[in-house]
Structure formats: C-alpha cells, structure tokens
C-alpha positions in Angstrom: -52.0 59.4 185.6 -53.2 55.8 185.4 -51.4 52.5 185.8 -53.1 49.4 184.5 -52.1 45.8 185.2 -48.7 47.0 186.3 -46.0 44.6 187.4 -42.6 45.5 188.8 -39.6 43.8 190.4 -36.3 44.6 192.2 -33.5 42.6 190.8 -34.9 39.1 190.5 -37.5 39.6 193.2 -41.1 40.3 192.1 -42.7 43.2 194.0 -46.2 43.6 192.7 -48.3 42.6 189.7 -51.8 43.5 188.3 -51.6 46.8 190.0 -54.3 49.4 189.2 -53.8 53.0 190.2 -55.4 56.2 189.1 -54.4 59.7 190.3 -57.1 62.3 189.9 -56.4 66.1 189.4 -56.5 67.9 192.7 -55.7 64.8 194.8 -53.0 63.8 197.3 -52.5 60.0 197.6 -50.5 58.5 200.4 -48.7 55.4 199.1 -48.3 53.0 202.0 -46.9 49.6 202.7 -44.4 47.6 204.6 -40.7 48.1 204.2 -39.4 46.5 201.0 -42.8 46.1 199.4 -41.9 48.3 196.4 -43.1 51.8 197.1 -39.9 53.5 195.8 -39.8 51.1 192.9 -43.4 52.0 192.0 -42.5 55.8 192.1 -39.5 55.2 189.8 -41.7 53.3 187.4 -44.3 56.1 187.3 -41.5 58.6 186.8 -40.2 56.8 183.8 -36.9 55.9 185.5 -37.5 52.2 185.2 -39.4 49.8 182.9 -42.3 47.8 184.1 -42.4 44.0 183.6 -45.9 44.3 182.4 -48.8 46.7 182.2 -49.3 50.2 181.0 -48.8 53.7 182.5 -50.5 56.7 180.9 -50.0 60.3 181.8 -51.3 63.3 179.9 -52.8 61.1 177.2 -49.4 59.4 176.4 -48.2 55.9 177.1 -44.8 55.4 178.9 -43.8 52.8 176.4 -44.4 55.2 173.4 -43.2 58.4 175.0 -39.7 57.3 175.9 -37.4 60.1 177.0 -40.1 62.8 176.8 -42.1 61.1 179.6 -41.0 63.2 182.5 -42.1 66.5 180.9 -44.8 68.0 183.3 -43.9 65.5 186.0 -41.8 66.2 189.1 -40.0 63.4 190.9 -38.3 64.1 194.3 -36.3 61.1 195.5 -35.7 60.2 199.1 -32.1 61.2 198.7 -31.9 65.0 198.3 -29.4 64.7 195.4 -27.7 68.0 196.2 -24.1 68.6 195.2 -21.9 69.4 198.2 -19.7 71.8 196.3 -22.6 74.0 195.2 -24.4 76.6 197.3 -28.0 76.0 198.3 -29.2 78.4 195.6 -26.9 76.8 192.9 -28.1 73.3 193.9 -31.7 74.3 193.6 -31.1 75.9 190.2 -29.4 72.8 189.0 -32.3 70.6 190.1 -34.9 72.8 188.4 -32.9 73.1 185.2 -32.8 69.4 184.9 -36.6 69.7 184.3 -35.9 72.2 181.5 -36.9 75.3 183.4 -34.9 78.5 183.7 -35.9 80.3 186.9 -34.6 83.7 187.6 -32.8 84.7 190.8 -35.9 86.2 192.4 -37.9 83.1 191.8 -35.2 80.9 193.3 -34.9 83.2 196.4 -38.7 83.1 196.9 -38.8 79.3 196.7 -36.0 78.9 199.2 -37.7 81.5 201.5 -41.0 79.6 201.3 -39.3 76.5 202.6 -37.6 78.5 205.3 -34.0 78.3 204.0 -33.7 81.7 202.3 -30.9 82.8 204.6 -28.9 79.8 203.5 -29.0 80.6 199.8 -25.2 81.3 199.6 -24.2 78.5 202.1 -22.4 75.5 200.7 -24.5 72.4 200.7 -21.9 70.6 202.7 -22.5 73.0 205.6 -26.3 72.4 205.8 -28.1 70.0 208.2 -30.1 67.1 206.8 -33.3 69.1 207.4 -32.0 72.1 205.6 -30.9 69.9 202.7 -34.3 68.4 202.5 -35.9 71.9 202.5 -33.6 73.0 199.6 -34.5 69.9 197.6 -38.3 70.5 198.2 -38.0 74.2 197.3 -38.2 73.1 193.7 -41.9 72.3 194.3 -42.5 76.0 194.9 -41.2 76.5 191.4 -43.3 73.8 189.8 -46.7 74.4 191.2 -48.2 74.2 187.7 -46.8 70.7 187.1 -49.7 68.2 186.7 -48.0 65.5 188.8 -45.7 65.3 191.8 -44.1 62.0 192.8 -42.5 62.4 196.2 -40.5 59.8 198.1 -40.5 60.4 201.9 -40.7 64.2 201.5 -41.3 64.7 205.2 -38.1 62.9 206.2 -35.8 65.1 208.4 -38.3 68.0 208.5 -39.2 69.8 211.7 -42.7 71.1 212.4 -42.1 74.3 210.5 -40.8 72.4 207.5 -43.8 70.0 207.6 -46.2 73.0 207.6 -44.4 74.6 204.7 -44.6 71.4 202.6 -48.3 70.9 203.5 -49.0 74.4 202.3 -47.3 73.6 198.9 -49.3 70.3 198.6 -52.5 72.2 199.3 -51.7 74.9 196.7 -50.7 72.4 194.1 -53.9 70.4 194.6 -56.0 73.7 194.4 -54.4 74.3 191.0 -55.5 70.8 189.8 -52.2 69.0 190.4 -52.0 65.4 191.7 -49.5 64.1 194.2 -48.4 60.6 195.0 -46.1 60.4 198.1 -44.7 58.0 200.6 -44.3 58.8 204.3 -43.3 56.7 207.3 -44.9 59.3 209.6 -48.7 60.1 209.8 -49.7 62.9 207.4 -51.1 66.1 208.9 -52.4 67.6 205.7 -55.9 68.9 206.1 -56.8 70.0 202.6 -57.2 68.0 200.4 -57.8 65.0 202.6 -55.2 62.4 201.5 -56.4 59.2 199.9 -54.6 56.0 200.9 -53.2 53.5 198.5 -51.9 50.4 200.4 -49.4 48.6 198.2 -49.6 45.5 200.4 -53.3 45.1 199.5 -53.3 46.4 195.9 -50.1 45.1 194.5 -49.3 41.7 196.0 -47.1 39.7 193.7 
C-alpha cells in the first residue's frame, strides 16, 4: 500500500497533509503520535471507510478513488472497538466478522482461530459474559483466519490483552509477515514483537497539518 500527498481531517479540524506512507510486504509498521493527531482517522482512510481531502491511496495496483466499494477486498481492518454483538456467542460473533469480509469459514477453522487466541473454551459463551480481554481476543481471532490477506490495519490491537494474549497476537503478526503480508498498527504500549522488527511511522513528524 502507498499513500501520496494524503490529507485528512476530523470534522472541520485538519489533522495531516502531504503525508507519504509506503507499507512493504513482510513488514510491521507502528503508527505513533500524540492523542488526537489522527492515527485512527488515517487507518480509516486507508481502509476505505472515509474519503481523503487530497492525495492518493493505492493498494494492489488500484486507486481508492477508482476502486470504490471493492477497495476492502484483501484488506483486514480491526477497529479499537471490538464490534462484537452481545446477543451472539463468541463463535457466532467471530463468524459474523469474517463473513463481512466475504469469507465462509467452517466450524473447525473458527474453533482453531479461537483456540489460537486462547478463547476456544468460550466459543459457546454469549459475548455479554466475556471480559474485555476475552472480547478483544475473539475480535483478533479473525486474523488467524486471514493470514493470506496482503494488509492488516489494526487500531490498538494490544488493548486489554494480558501477557498470553500479547504473545498470541505477536505470533500471528510474525506469521503474517513471513507470508508476505504488511501490517500497520497503533499501540499505546511498547511493542514486544521481535520478528519482524517493527518500523516506526510518527504521525507527528510525517503528517503535520
């Protein structure tokens, strides 16, 4: 993915302009910056969920402005809010999230993904009964089902995770990169990922409006 001369805003407030960003296959990039500088807004722009004020975004040889609703194919965006429906079970909620991407995982694949994130035993538990950490693990289990996706955009994926959850997510990030995938993520806590070594993109320096 590449962004060129990108400008974005929140409401009437300009966040960044003339932003240049390139995400190479097999890389993990840590998007950093002060609170309110536009990290989530940038992720939403790259995911095709908002329209930039100026500039171009290209992914897989296509331009966001030309691709329209087909933009998110091959791209996985996990927001800070886990977006799980309280009335569904953990397994049903995960299936719903993955099917939004157009995939149709079988029960065994769903079970394996939940198990990998350490919440296999909670597959049949209603989402409303899960802790915040468990909810986050369920939301992140979709990554285990989308390891072939060229790009992951993750907003505070480590939020609410304990040490075991962090280790499980790091393992997924490493495997995704080894398969040639690129990841752009935000995190308020230091990253402990060893492979690949995360690159740092500081929005305060690269995208000042």
